C-alpha positions in Angstrom: 5.7 -18.5 26.2 5.2 -17.0 29.7 1.8 -15.6 30.6 2.0 -12.6 32.9 -0.4 -12.2 35.8 -2.4 -9.4 34.2 -3.2 -11.6 31.2 -4.9 -14.1 33.5 -7.3 -11.4 34.9 -10.8 -11.7 33.5 -11.2 -7.9 33.8 -8.1 -7.4 31.6 -9.4 -9.9 29.0 -12.8 -8.2 28.9 -11.2 -4.8 28.6 -9.1 -6.1 25.7 -12.2 -7.3 23.9 -13.9 -4.0 24.5 -10.9 -2.1 23.1 -11.1 -4.2 20.0 -14.8 -3.3 19.6 -14.1 0.4 20.2 -11.5 0.4 17.6 -13.8 -1.3 15.1 -16.8 0.9 15.7 -14.8 4.1 15.6 -13.5 3.3 12.1 -16.8 4.5 10.7 -16.7 7.9 12.5 -16.7 11.0 10.3 -13.2 11.9 9.0 -13.3 15.2 10.8 -13.4 13.2 14.1 -10.3 11.1 13.5 -8.1 13.4 15.5 -10.8 14.4 18.0 -13.3 12.0 19.5 -11.8 8.9 17.8 -8.4 9.6 19.1 -9.7 10.4 22.6 -11.9 7.4 23.0 -9.2 5.1 21.7 -6.6 6.5 24.1 -9.0 6.2 27.0 -9.8 2.5 26.3 -6.2 1.6 25.9 -5.5 3.4 29.3 -8.0 1.1 31.0 -6.2 -2.1 30.0 -2.8 -0.6 30.4 -3.4 0.5 34.0 -4.8 -2.9 34.9 -1.5 -4.4 33.6 0.6 -1.8 35.4 -1.4 -2.2 38.6 -1.0 -5.9 38.7 2.8 -5.6 38.5 3.0 -3.3 41.5 4.4 -4.7 44.7 2.3 -2.8 47.2 -1.4 -3.2 47.5 -1.7 0.5 47.8 0.0 1.0 44.4 -2.2 -1.7 42.9 -5.4 -0.1 44.1 -4.2 3.3 42.8 -3.7 2.0 39.2 -7.0 0.1 39.3 -8.6 3.4 40.3 -7.0 5.2 37.4 -8.3 2.4 35.2 -11.8 2.9 36.5 -11.6 6.6 35.8 -10.5 6.0 32.2 -13.4 3.6 31.8 -15.8 6.3 32.9 -14.1 8.6 30.3 -14.9 6.0 27.7 -18.5 5.8 28.8 -18.9 9.6 28.6 -17.4 9.5 25.0 -19.6 6.6 24.0 -22.7 8.5 25.2 -21.6 11.6 23.2 -21.0 9.4 20.2 -24.5 8.0 20.5 -25.9 11.5 20.9 -24.1 12.5 17.7 -25.4 9.4 15.9 -21.8 8.2 15.2 -22.6 4.7 16.5 -25.7 2.5 16.2 -28.0 2.0 19.1 -27.0 -1.7 19.2 -23.3 -0.8 19.5 -24.1 1.8 22.2 -26.0 -0.8 24.2 -23.4 -3.4 23.8 -20.5 -1.1 24.8 -22.5 0.3 27.7 -23.2 -3.3 29.0 -19.6 -4.2 28.7 -18.5 -1.0 30.6 -21.0 -1.8 33.4 -19.6 -5.4 33.7 -15.9 -4.2 33.6 -16.6 -1.4 36.1 -17.9 -4.0 38.6 -14.9 -6.2 38.0 -12.5 -3.2 38.5 -14.2 -2.2 41.7 -13.8 -5.7 43.0 -10.1 -5.8 42.0 -9.5 -2.4 43.7 -11.4 -3.4 46.8 -9.5 -6.6 47.1 -6.2 -4.6 47.0 -7.5 -2.1 49.6 -8.7 -4.9 51.9 -5.2 -6.3 52.0 -4.1 -3.0 53.4 -6.3 -3.3 56.5 -4.7 -4.9 59.6 
């Protein structure tokens, strides 16, 4: 089976692991949040990995950087929702700290990926 370029990216692999964790911890959210916060945080984390995949398939470095920027923005959306989830005591402190550490690591990796694409644009 062929492995696509995005599947080889460590940042995509880490985002995939974080997505799985987010899905698992949001299973225990209150039922009245299933179509609110749960849906929003899940869509946002899926957006992170999806935009990494889409960006890696773009031909121009400008397009690549654009999709990596969108991915970063979605990651910050996830962070905001995780903070709110912690404030509302929907997640444990341990889950909060783990997810926050993962987000910090992924954000650094995404910035490096975006910067690498942008640097290829410079003459």
